[in-house]
C-alpha positions as CSV (number, residue, x, y, z in Angstrom):
1,X,0.0,0.0,0.0
2,X,1.1,3.5,-0.7
3,X,1.7,5.7,2.3
4,X,1.6,9.0,0.4
5,X,-1.6,10.6,-0.7
6,X,-1.6,11.4,-4.3
7,X,-3.6,14.2,-5.9
8,X,-3.7,14.3,-9.7
9,X,-0.7,11.9,-9.8
10,X,1.5,13.9,-7.5
11,X,2.4,12.9,-3.9
12,X,1.4,15.6,-1.4
13,X,4.4,17.2,0.1
14,X,5.0,18.0,3.8
15,X,6.6,21.2,2.6
16,X,3.3,22.7,1.5
17,X,2.5,25.7,3.7
18,X,-1.1,25.5,4.8
19,X,-2.7,28.6,6.1
20,X,-5.7,27.4,8.2
21,X,-7.8,29.9,10.0
22,X,-8.2,27.5,13.0
23,X,-8.5,23.9,14.0
24,X,-12.1,23.7,12.7
25,X,-10.9,25.0,9.3
26,X,-8.1,22.3,9.2
27,X,-10.6,19.6,10.1
28,X,-13.0,20.7,7.4
29,X,-10.2,20.4,4.8
30,X,-9.3,16.9,6.0
31,X,-13.0,15.9,5.8
32,X,-13.3,17.3,2.3
33,X,-10.1,15.5,1.2
34,X,-11.3,12.1,2.7
35,X,-14.7,12.5,1.0
36,X,-12.9,13.2,-2.3
37,X,-10.7,10.2,-1.9
38,X,-13.6,7.9,-1.1
39,X,-16.0,9.2,-3.7
40,X,-17.2,6.4,-6.0
41,X,-15.4,3.7,-4.1
42,X,-16.9,0.6,-2.4
43,X,-15.9,-2.5,-0.6
44,X,-12.2,-3.4,-0.6
45,X,-11.1,-0.3,-2.5
46,X,-12.7,1.9,0.1
47,X,-11.1,-0.1,2.9
48,X,-7.7,0.2,1.2
49,X,-8.0,4.0,1.0
50,X,-9.0,4.2,4.7
51,X,-6.0,2.0,5.7
52,X,-3.7,4.3,3.7
53,X,-5.2,7.4,5.4
54,X,-4.8,5.7,8.9
55,X,-1.2,4.8,8.1
56,X,-0.4,8.4,7.2
57,X,-2.0,9.6,10.5
58,X,0.0,7.0,12.5
59,X,3.2,8.1,10.8
60,X,2.5,11.7,11.6
61,X,1.5,10.9,15.2
62,X,4.8,9.0,15.6
63,X,6.9,11.9,14.2
64,X,7.8,10.1,11.0
65,X,8.0,12.1,7.9
66,X,7.7,10.6,4.5
67,X,10.7,10.4,2.2
68,X,9.9,12.9,-0.6
69,X,12.0,10.8,-3.0
70,X,10.2,7.5,-2.3
71,X,7.6,6.9,-4.9
72,X,6.8,3.3,-3.9
73,X,8.4,2.1,-7.1
74,X,11.3,-0.3,-7.3
75,X,14.6,1.4,-7.1
76,X,12.9,4.6,-5.9
């Protein structure tokens, strides 16, 4: 499973500077992103996406940052 969310084929970067108004604003963005990622999915595909999201959250909670050069491809 991939541990990097991809939007339009590009892995999201930790280096993006998000300017949220407050925590509620940040949560609304997360909710919108999750709804987008799950749109049109069912069953196992939906479960795989949820597991990817949870893995990202676990990594962040444990202080691990993704390797921006790791694209989950052999040799990468």
